N, C-alpha and C positions, 0 to 999 in steps of 0.2 A: 440534560441526561445523555449519557453515552449508551448507544446500542451497539451490539456486535453479534456476529455469527461466524462460526468456523465451519469450513467445508473440507472434506466430506463430513456430513453430520454423523457418520458412523465412527469417526475417529475423535479421540480426546485431543483437545488443543495442546500443543507443546507448551512447556513453561514459558518460552520466549514470547509466544502469542499472548499468553495471559499477562506477561510483563508489559507488552505493548498496550493492551487494553487498560492496564493500571495507569500507565503514563497518560493516556487520554482522559481517564477518569479524574486524575489529579489536576489536569488542566481544564476540565469541563467548565468551571466558572468563567474562564477567560475566552473559551472558544465555542461554546454551545451555539449552534446556528439559529436557534429560536430567539436568541438574545443579541447575537453579534453578527455582523456582516463582514467577516474577514475573508481576505483572499487566501489562497493555499499557502503562500509564503509566510503570511502572518501566523497562520495556524501552525505551520512547521516550526516557526521560531518559538512558539509557546511550548511545544512538546519536545523540542531539541534537547534541553538539559536532561530530561528523563530518559530519552532514547540513548543519549550518550552514556548515562549512568548504567544502562542495561547492556552496553557493549556495542552499540551501533555507531558507525560513522555517519554524520549528518551533513547534507549539502550546506555549504557555508554561504552560497550566493549563486548568481547566474553567470558570473564570469567563468571562462573555460577552466581556469585553475581552481575554482571553488566548487565545481560540480563533481559528482561521484559517477564514474564510468565503470560499468560492469561489462567485461568482455563478452562478445557474442561469437565472433569468428576470428580465426588466427590465420595468418599468411606465412610467407617464407620466414625462416629463422624464428618462428614463434611470435612474430610481431602481431599485435592486435590490429586487425583490419577493420573490425566493426564492433562498436560498443553502444550500449544504451545508457542514458542517465537514469539515476534513481534518486529519490529524496533521502532515503536512509538505507544503510546496508550493514548487516551483521555478517561479515564474510565467513567467520568460523562456523556459523550455524546455517549459512546459505539462505538468509532471510532478507528480503527487500521490502521496503514500505514506500508507497506513493500516497501523498496527501493531495486530494482534489477539493475544489470549491465549486463554483457555479457551473463550470463546464464538465464536471464529473459525470453527469448523466446527460445534460443537454447535448453535448458533443460526443457522447459515448466514449469519453476519455477512459473510463474504467475498463473498457474492452481493450483499448490500446495498452493500458497498464498490464492487463492480464497477458496479452500477447507478448509484450516485451519481457515480462518475467519468465515466460515459458522459453524464450530464446536465450536468456542469460546463462552463461556457464556457471555451474556450481550452485545455482539457486534451487532450493528445495521448497521454500515457503514464500508466499507473497501476501502482503497486507495492503489493502486499499481502503483509505479513509475518505469518506464522502460526507457531505452535509446531511443532517437528518431532514432538513427542509430547505427548499430553495424556490423562491417565487411561487409559493403555494403548493409545490409538488413534494412528495415524500421520497426524496432521493435514496435514502437508506433502504427503504422497502422495495423500491424499483430495482436497485442493484441486487438486493437479496432474492427477489423473485427470479431474476436472471440466473443467479448461481444455484438456487433451488432446482431450477429446470436443468441446468447444465449437469449438475452432479446426480440428479435422479435418472437422467438418460444414460444409456450405455453407448450412445452414438459417437461421443468424443471423449477421449482419454487425455488428460493433461499430464505433462511430465513433472508435475509438482506434487509434493506429498500433502500440501494443504494450502488453503486460501482463507485468510482472515478478512472480513469486511467490518469496518468500524464506522459507525454513524456518530457524528459529533454535532 
């Protein structure tokens, strides 16, 4: 079963967020964490065709030439000085996606993903996919509680229009 939540809860998810959810729903029989123990690259490979069909560029591998770099800082003559990698990027819509597995919650990788999305130039939306369950913990709900708190509080404002959390 695919779970998902869009933040802020007061905003309707954009069509592209719904398309991302549909891609994960279509791949659910092959990626659902209660049945499969896949790493993040394996999950990404299962959703890649659907993401590509939705207009995303998808990371092809871990070699430098296969990764997707989104600019963060520019130096002299407009040269990119700092960039962050992402798993999938819809440049026209400013939408990035990160797929996490075991370390998504255990190592707080979802927080790093959020931070990096906030720093990326032209990014308006971020999606973070995490396992529904990992070693007996409910990763999707753990991440969801964090974002519930973040968006309910007025203490921190993100430079993003929305954040999608997908549990697979």
